[in-house]
N, C-alpha and C positions, 0 to 999 in steps of 0.2 A: 525584921522588916517582912511585910507581907510577900506572898507569892507572886510572880508576874513580872512583866517589863514595864517600866514607868519612869518618870522623871520628877523631881521635886526641886523647888528653888533651893540654890546653894546658900547656907548661911554665910556670913561673914568670917566665922570661925573655921570654914572648910565643910565637906561633906560629913555626915555623921558616921559614927563607928558602925561597922557592919559584921556580920558573922557568916561565912560561907560565900561572900562575893566581894568584888571590888568596884566600887563606885567608878563610872566614867564620868568625865567631867566636860561640858561644853558651855557655849555662850551664844547670846542673841543679841546684836547691836542694831538700833534703829537710829538712823541719822536724820537730822531736819535739814539737810542739803543746803547748810549756810543760811538758813532763815532762822532767825531767833525763834525760841520756844518756851511756853510757860509751863514746862514740866519742872515739878518739884518732888521732893519727898520728905517724909517725916524726919524730924530732928533725930530720933532715935531710929536709926535704919540699920537692921541687924542682917541684911541680905548682901551678898557678894555682887556689887553691881554699881553703876555710875549713872547718876540723873544730873544732867545739867543742861545748859541752853543750846547745846550743838548735839546732844545725842542721850540716848538711853540705851544702856549695855546691862544685860542680866545674864547670870550664871547659873547653871543648873548641874545637878547630880543625877545621873542616869543608872538605873539598876536594869541590865540587860541579859545577865547570866540566870538562867532559870535551872541550871543543872541540880542544884540542891534544894529545889522548892517543895520536895515531897512532904517534908515535916512542917513547912511553913502555912500559916492560915491564909485565907483569902482576905482582900479588902472589904470591909463591911459595906452593906449596900448604903447608897446615899443619894 
């Protein structure tokens, strides 16, 4: 994984394998506050999360440990 601190969407299979650091995990939930929602997801949904008519909850994997980043490449410009 590239150097730096960042987060990525968490796959349904869990955070990816890593070498030299441990992923931290977190999530973000957005409620419809009791109002019906038109939120939907693809039939093939490979992310760890919930999308229904009451909420959208998404999970993330975070790389925060930069101690062993000396030999890691940087993210490419994009």
